[in-house]
Structure formats: structure tokens, C-alpha cells
C-alpha positions, -999 to 999 in steps of 0.1 A, spaced: 498 527 324 475 533 353 443 524 333 459 493 320 471 482 354 438 489 371 417 472 344 439 442 340 446 435 377 414 447 394 384 446 371 390 415 350 410 392 373 397 402 407 363 419 406 348 395 380 344 357 385 341 332 357 306 319 355 291 344 380 272 376 376 274 404 402 243 410 422 256 438 444 289 454 453 301 477 481 334 496 477 353 517 503 380 541 493 397 571 507 399 591 474 377 587 443 380 600 408 350 600 385 366 582 355 374 553 378 339 554 392 325 553 357 344 520 351 323 503 378 290 503 359 308 488 329 321 460 351 286 454 366 267 459 334 282 452 299 316 439 311 331 461 285 364 479 290 361 517 293 379 528 260 381 562 244 356 551 217 330 541 244 335 573 262 324 591 230 292 570 228 268 587 253 240 563 245 261 533 255 273 550 287 237 559 297 225 524 291 253 509 311 247 533 340 210 524 338 217 487 339 239 491 370 215 513 389 211 501 424 238 474 421 266 491 439 276 516 465 309 535 469 319 550 503 347 576 502 362 601 526 342 634 525 359 660 503 381 635 485 362 632 452 380 645 421 353 657 396 366 667 361 348 694 341 343 672 311 312 649 310 300 663 344 264 655 335 272 619 330 291 617 363 261 633 381 240 602 372 263 582 396 258 604 426 231 582 441 257 554 444 283 575 462 283 580 500 308 606 514 317 597 549 323 626 573 340 618 606 342 641 636 376 656 646 393 637 675 418 654 698 440 678 678 434 664 643 410 651 618 400 614 613 401 600 578 379 573 563 407 553 548 397 516 542 401 500 507 377 470 505 353 455 480 325 432 492 307 416 462 278 392 461 277 370 430 254 343 416 260 316 391 230 318 367 234 281 357 237 265 391 221 291 414 252 290 436 259 322 454 291 336 470 306 366 486 339 379 472 360 400 496 388 420 482 412 438 505 436 461 489 457 493 493 446 510 461 420 537 461 393 539 434 415 562 413 438 560 383 469 557 404 503 545 391 517 536 424 527 501 437 498 485 456 487 452 470 455 432 464 441 400 481 410 381 472 389 358 494 357 339 484 331 325 507 303 302 495 268 312 508 253 281 523 216 271 525 217 273 563 233 295 589 270 289 595 282 276 628 285 300 658 323 298 655 322 309 619 298 338 626 320 350 654 351 348 631 333 369 605 316 393 629 342 421 624 334 421 587 296 423 595 302 450 621 322 470 595 293 468 570 268 476 597 287 507 606 288 518 569 250 513 567 245 540 593 265 564 571 242 560 540 209 579 536 199 560 505 173 533 514 182 510 486 219 510 496 209 503 532 186 475 522 212 458 500 239 461 526 218 445 553 212 416 529 250 413 525 253 411 563 228 383 564 245 364 536 279 365 554 262 347 584 256 318 560 293 315 551 313 288 569 347 299 556 363 322 531 388 304 509 421 317 495 425 296 463 460 281 458 475 302 486 501 294 512 478 305 540 458 284 564 439 310 584 426 346 582 413 373 605 396 407 599 407 439 616 385 469 610 397 499 629 383 532 641 347 520 644 330 514 678 343 483 695 374 481 673 406 497 686 432 491 659 461 501 681 453 478 710 437 448 694 456 446 661 489 464 666 497 455 702 478 423 709 482 406 675 511 420 654 536 426 682 526 397 704 559 377 706 570 391 673 605 384 661 616 390 624 596 417 606 594 432 571 573 464 570 561 480 538 544 514 543 546 546 523 541 567 555 556 560 589 561 576 622 588 569 648 564 560 676 550 529 657 584 520 642 601 522 676 576 498 691 580 474 661 618 472 664 619 472 702 597 441 707 626 419 697 657 441 690 680 413 679 657 399 653 661 410 617 639 439 606 635 455 572 616 486 561 604 495 526 590 530 524 589 562 503 620 584 499 602 613 517 596 591 548 632 582 554 652 599 581 686 590 596 667 579 628 645 555 607 676 541 590 692 535 624 662 516 637 662 488 611 691 464 614 684 447 580 681 478 560 657 505 548 647 505 511 628 528 488 616 525 452 644 530 427 648 565 414 641 554 379 606 546 390 599 578 409 616 603 387 592 621 364 621 636 345 630 603 329 595 594 319 560 608 317 545 589 347 562 584 381 556 553 402 558 554 440 551 531 469 515 529 482 510 493 495 508 486 532 521 451 541 535 437 573 553 403 573 559 391 609 574 359 623 559 353 657 566 328 684 536 307 696 547 285 724 579 266 713 571 271 676 572 301 653 547 310 626 547 335 598 519 361 594 510 387 568 489 418 574 478 438 544 453 465 536 449 503 541 468 510 574 500 529 573 527 523 600 516 555 618 496 563 650 469 579 628 467 546 609 464 523 639 449 547 665 427 573 647 415 566 612 389 542 600 409 514 583 408 478 574 436 451 576 434 415 566 455 391 587 467 359 570 485 331 587 509 311 566 507 273 567 538 257 582 569 257 561 552 278 534 573 309 539 600 325 559 614 360 565 644 354 542 622 339 515 596 367 516 623 394 517 642 379 488 612 381 466 611 418 471 648 427 476 674 410 454 701 415 429 679 410 398 673 438 373 636 435 380 640 444 417 622 477 422 638 488 455 672 501 465 688 505 499 691 539 516 722 542 537 721 578 547 700 610 542 711 646 543 698 668 571 666 685 561 643 710 576 613 698 596 580 692 578 559 705 607 550 736 587 535 714 559 515 695 585 502 727 601 492 741 566 473 709 559 454 711 591 445 747 584 433 738 550 412 709 563 396 730 589 387 755 562 371 728 541 352 715 571 339 750 579 327 754 543 308 721 545 291 732 577 282 767 564 246 779 563 229 807 543 209 830 565 
């Protein structure tokens, strides 16, 4: 199921554009598994789906990797690569395209590299037209089965620099790429990414084809000059916010309290994982707390469990005497770590007038149909605190960090 979902939604319908060939692609992900990484050269090279038969043809795999050499870079959180024992020699050929991002500890905890973004330059071989495709998503480059979100924007590369207004609007994306460049030792990767930055300065606007949105904004977080908590969370999301629907697998009460207190009487709904629900969380949201139905998450009933992994924030916000609807999506969980510590990326989309509403958006996700994937949680039993699990995780990560810094003398 995971392979089919990933190939159908991401590689064929999103990463590839009809009539265009890919010149260069940059991917950021928290975790990375090698079978999914091996799919990237097939997308860039032969455009062939990665089947079991192809996996058994080493010559085709080697040729595909050779064709894609120098055409992509994948940035992942250090220590979050899953390398299987089988075909390890083939996977080693892809090492030059992978950059593991190590971030220094901050305060009492570690900082994660957590954004999920694709930046792809494409060329139409018949017309010579070039474009940048930006894909913001919540899915890592892994064979996950969980529920995720994907959004695609396309910007045409012009023949002359874009207006100053457009360059300022796209500066956060350029600054995010520039920050990534400093993390890469490979000269080819750095050169190609600098070229991408220049190309973005020639884009007047990114378009969302057949969408209900009229405007967009980029919110990188955790890099110099970009405070996600202040600029995105406080100044943008919560600024005159009213009705709100939050979808986040992981939450903490600090962030949730601020969300519901900005306008306590307005309707607010939370969709999260079962493990994130407490009675305190239920009491905060006056329009209900929902989780994926047990039939999706229960491994006993089927071989593969499906859980929630998307991060989406629908917010109705007052602007003067009028109200507008906004959507934020990407990698950031509704936690202090997400908005105030990790390196993340959110895309802010503004709905055109009368294109959506809180009730309409909510009814698309939560309704009485058999296809509805969520059910309301009315109460939870008292459970022991999970502080011990958090402490154990911190101890493990400190040990991993110590191993990485070890020296032989």
C-alpha cells in the first residue's frame, strides 16, 4: 500500500510534469530509507516505476543511477537514515547525493532537521521553457503508510529578473536554500543549488493551478533570521484568529492553549493521534477532538496500520471588518519544538473570498459518511505520564551524538 501510494501520488502526479524533463532536484526530509531514495534516480532517469523485476536487474539499476548522477540532492536529519542489509553496495552509490544535517543542541534538548520540501527545476525540451516546481508536504522520503498532505506550486522562470516585490516575497525560500548550501560539502550540490537560487529571482509568481487560493507565503523556521514561533505562529497564525481546525499528530498544551485562547468563543477542532489525546486536550476544543478510526490504526485487523502524519492549520482570521480563510501546511507539529526549536517549513495559503469556510472545510474531513477516516474522542482513561519515555529518548540521542563525535587515538 505504501509503495503504491507514494508512487501514484508523489512521483507520477507531483514530481513529474508533462512535457518537462528534470534538470535538478533538491529534497529535504527528516527520515530517509534507501529503497525510497533509490526511487529518485528512476524518476529522474528512466521514469520507470521501481518494481521487483527491476530490483533484480543490477545493470538497469546501475545505468539509472549513472544517468541521475549530479541531478539531485537529499538533505536529511543526521542519524535518521535506514539502511537495509540487502543491496547495500547499490545504495552506497547514492551516498554522494545525500547530506546529513547535524544541528547543535539548544537549551536542554536536541534540534531536529524536520522540513519536507522538494525544489525542482524543469525544462521543456521542445519550447525551452523553464520552471521551478515547489512541493511542500508532510511526508518523509520513506515508505510510510500514514495520512499525509501534499501541495504543489509552479513558477515560470522568466528571461529577466522578477520585480523587487516578487524577490522579497520569495526571499524566505531563497534563504532556506542558501542555508542548506552551507550544510553541503559536495561542490556539485552547492553549485547547482546556487543556480536554483538565481532562478527563483527570475520568477514573478508561483501558481497554484485550479486552486481556491489567491496568495501564498513561505515560512522556513529555525534558520538564522526566521523565528517560527514569533513570525509564523504569533504574528501570522494567531493574529486576529477566530475559528480554527488543527491537524497535527503531535501536540503540546502550550501551543494548544494559545490557539484556543486567542478567541475562546470561536469554534475550534483538533484532529490528532490517539496517543496525543488527554482529557485536558479534549476540554480545550469546543468543537471536538478527533483521531483516525481504530480500524485504520489497528494492526490486528490488517497487516498494515495507518496513522495520522499530516500537519495542517485552517484558520479564519479577521482583517479589518472582513474575515479571510487561511491554510498552513507542511512539516511543523503543533508543539513548541515545532515552532520554536526545529528547522521546519510551512506554506501559508490564503483562500480567495467565498472559496471556503470553517464549516465547509471541516465537513470535508469530519462527516457521517462511511469514507470518513476520523472519529470523535469524548474521554480518555487516566494514564501514567510519558516523561520517562522522553527522558530515555534524550539519553539515547545523547549517546548517538557522542558516537558521532568519537575519535580514535
